[in-house]
N, C-alpha and C positions, 0 to 999 in steps of 0.2 A: 523518635529517631528515624531519619529518612533511610529507605532501603537502598542498599548498594547495588547498582546495576552490574550484572555480569558483563565483562568486557570482551569475552571471546565466545560468542554464541554461534558463530558460523560453524555449524555441526559437521558439514561435509568437508572434511580435511582436504586441503590443497585445491579446493574449488572456490572460486570467488563468484558468488551469485550477484546478479543485477536486480535491482528493485526500482520500479517506477513510482514516483510520487506525483499525484495530481492534486493541486490545490490552487485556488485563485489568489491566495495571499502570498506575496513574494517572501515575506519574513518566515512564514511557515514552511515554504518550500526550502528555503535556505537552512533553517534549523533541522528539518527532517533529513535532508541530504547529508548534512554534517554529522548527525547522529548515526545514520546508516553507515557512513564511511568509518566512523569511530568503531562501529561494531564489525567492520571487516567486509562490508558489501560495496559493490559499485552502485552508485545512485544516479538516477536521471530524474529530472522534474519537468512537469508541464502544467499549463494553467487551466485546462478544461477537458471535458470528456472527448470532444472531437479530436483534440491533439493526442490524448491518451490512446484512443482507438487506433489512430494511424501509427503511433510509435510502437504499440503492441504488435500490430500486424506486420510492420516492417521487421521488427526484431525476430518474430516467429518465422517469417519467410526467409530471413537470412541465416537461420539456424542458431541464433543466439537469443532465445526467448528469455523474458524476464522471469525470475523466480517468483515474484509477487508484484502486485500493484496495490498501493495504498491510495484510496480514492476519497476525496472530500465529498460528502453527501450533497452539499449545496454549493453551487458555483454561480455567482452573480453574473448574469449576462451570458451564460454558456451552459453547455450540457453538464449536469451533475453526475455524481457517482452511480446513482440507481440506473439511469438510462445508459450510461457508458458501460456499466457492468453487463447489462443485457447484450450489448453489441459485442463486447469482448468475449463473452461466453459463446456467442455464435461463431467467432473465429476459433476459439479454443475452449471447448467444454470443460477442460481440466485446469483452466486458469485459476491461480490462487489470488483471490481478491480480498482485500481488507477495507472495510468501510470506516471512514473517520468523520467525526463531527463533534462540535461543541454542544449540540442539542441532544442530550441523552434521552429525551422523551419522544423522539421521532420514532414512528413505527418501524422504519427500516433498521434503525440501531437496535431496537428492542427485539426484532425478529430477523436479524441479518441473513440467516441461512435461507429463509424463504425467498430472498431476493438475489441469491447466488453468491453471497459473500461467505467466506469461511470463518472470518473473525471480524471483530470490531475493535477500534482503537480510539479512545476518547481524547478530545483536545482539552486543554493544552497537552502536548506531547511531553512525556518524561522518558528519559533514557531507559529507566527500569521497565516501564510499561512496553515500550517498543521492543526491547530485548525479549521480554516474556512472550509477546505476541509472535515474534519471529521464531523463537524456539518452539512454540506450540505449532506453528505452521510447518516447521521441519518434521515434526513428529506425526503429522496427519497422514 
């Protein structure tokens, strides 16, 4: 029996958090942002690490930082999650980063904390998995 995803995990009452999704696949960006909105978050998406770094910097400087960034580990033709995480952590050492990949055997997924990620999120995304990861992030 499939697990039922909690629909209201946005723990901080009356605060709408923003989450940035970085993925080179348009369909994944669309699904992820729809799921995040369903869970009560504002969601923004970008295609590569360079764009994620700039969006993160701009949001932080404007006083509206992202609550978290979900980063695809491998970006074809652009900066992936590992390198982008390093740059974002230089901007904000307290950034909440979630690495995402369909390759569960990658060393970054296996030891995500070593690379600056708080959590990992396997692909394909399931609403229940996304909900649990974000609830865990709120509790850290």
